[in-house]
N, C-alpha and C positions, 0 to 999 in steps of 0.2 A: 528021462531025467533032465535032459536039456530043455524039454518043453516046460517042465515045472519051473526051472530057473528063469526061463523067458517070461512065464506068466507072473512070477514074483516081481521081476524087474518092471514089467508093464504096470502092475498094481502100484508099485512104488512111484513110478512116473505119474500115474494117474493121481495118486494121493498128493504128490508134490505139486502137480499142476493145479489140482483143486485148491490146495492150500494157498498157492500163489494167487489164484483167482479170487479166493475169499479175502485174502489180504489186500489185493488190489481194489476189490470192491469197497472194503472198509476204508481204505485210504481215500478213494474217490468220494465216499459218503462224507467222511470227515472234512475233506477239502470243500465239498459243497456246502456243508453246514457253516464252515468258517467264512467262506466267500459270500454267503447269503447276506445281502444288505439289510441292515436293521431298519426298522420302520422309523421314519423321521419323527422327531419329537415335535409335538404341537407347539407352535409359537404363540405366546400370550401377548397380545397387543394391549397396551395401556389405553384405556378408553378415556379420553378427556371429557370431563363433565361439561355439560352444556352451560354456557355462560348465563347467569341469572340476570334478568333484566329488572333492576330496581325501579320502583315507581319514581318518577321525577318529582322532586320537592318543589312545591309551589313557592315562589318568592312571597315573603310576607307583604301584606298591603302596606304601602308607605303611610307612616303616621303623619298627621298634620302637625306642623311645628307649633310648639307651645311658647307663647310670649311670656317671658319671665319679667315681672314688674319689679324693678329694683327700688327698694325703699329710699325715699329721698331723705337725706341727712342734712338737717339745718345746722350750720356752724355758728355757734354762739361766739360773740367777741370775747377774746381772752383778756383776762385781767391780770396785769403784772403785779405780783405780790410785793415787788420792790419799788413799785411806783410811789413816788413821793406825794404826800398829801399837801395840797396847797393850802396854806393857812393865811388868812387875812385878818389881822387884828386891827380893828379901827380905833381901839382905845389905847394903843401904845403911846405912853406919855413921855415926852422928852422934857428934860429938866429946863432947857433954855426956853421952850415955848409954853411952859406951864404957868397958868395963872394961879398965884398963891392966895388970892383974895378970898375965895370961898373956902369954908372949912369942910364942906361935904362935896365929894366929887362923884358923879355918876358916869359910867362908861359901859359900852356894849362890846362884847367880844364875839366875833363871828368866825367859825371854822367850817371849811368845806371838806367833808369826809365822804367816803363811799356811802351810797344810798341816800344822798342828799341830807347828810347829818350836819346840823349846825348847833353851836353853843349859844344859848340865849342870853337873856339879860343878867348882868352881874352888878350888884349894887354894893358900894362901899359906904360905911358909916364912920362918923367922927373924923379924926384928923389924918388918918392914914391915906397918903397919896401914892398910888402905884406908879413906879417909874418903868418897871419891866414886868410884863404880864405874860404868862405861859398858859395857853388854853388847855383845859383838862381833856384827856382822851375819853371818848364815849365807851362805856363798858360793853364788851362783846355780847354778853348775855342780854343786856337791856336793848342793844341794837337789834339783835335777832328777834327778840320778842316784841319789839316796838314799844318799849316802856319809856315814858318821859317822867321827869321829876326834878327835884331841886334839893340842895343841901345848904344849910346855914352853918357857918363855922365861926368860932371865936378864936382869937389869937393875939399874941403880943408881937411887937416889932422891936428888934434889938437895935443897938446903936449903928450897926452896919446896914440896917434897912431890910433885914430878912425876917420872915415870919417864924415864930417859935411858939411853943405851948399851944399847938393847934388842937382844937376840940370840936366835935360835932355837937351842935346844940339841938338841932332838929332836922328832919329830912322827910321827904314825901314817901320814901321807901326805905326800909331798914337795910343798911349795909349794901345797897346796890350801887349807889353813886359815892358813898363815903370815901372809899380808898382813892379813887381818881381825883376827887375834889381836894383832899388833903395833899396828895402827891403833887398836884399842880400848884397849890398855894406855897409849897416849900420852895418852888423855883421863882416865885415872884420877888421883886425887890421894891421897897417903898422908900419914900423920902422920910428920913428919920426926923424926929422932932428936935427942936433947938431950945437950949436953955443956957443963957449967958454965952451964946456963940458957940456952944459945944453940942455936938450931936448927942441926943438922948433917945432912949427907946420910948415906944408908945405902948401903953397897955390897954387891954379891954377893947380891942378892935374886932370888927365882925364883917363878914362878907357872905352873900347869898349867891350861890352858883346854880343856874338853871340849865337843865339838860333837855333840849327840845329836838324833835324830829320833824322836819318839814319836807313835803314832797314838792318838787318843782313841777 
């Protein structure tokens, strides 16, 4: 009986020892697994790209300098529009120096204008004696076109010596010189006629104005 009890105790001890060994082995195995170093992760190195060598740019061939010819500008002399026109009237008649003996008086009026313009011969008929004479202006259209001509006017002289009733009798060109001729004649002053010591007007007077262009 005692032997059986001893055997049972021995078996229990053996089972207990075996269980302890198995448990210990499992613990050691687990510890080994935990302690086992993991394989190091592979390091990825960034590879720098090889520098690209660009072909060197050739410097452009130097261009030959180009000579720029500047146009020559000729400066024309300026003409002042306000420049006074010098007028020389050789037939200005003064009352003190006038010779009253001839009935017919001839005189010449000369005007120096741009482009060498001058007023030509002016003839007076009958008894009208000019005391003050204003030269007519040369018409612009005729001056540009180089037209010359003449105008014959008839008029009366009043007691004050001024022309009135001015009319164009004939002309070389129709209405080209008429206006300037009549305009100038209105500014003239004549020696009025005398009758019994009293100034009287003169009728049926005439004058021919010539418009001439001469080149110096």
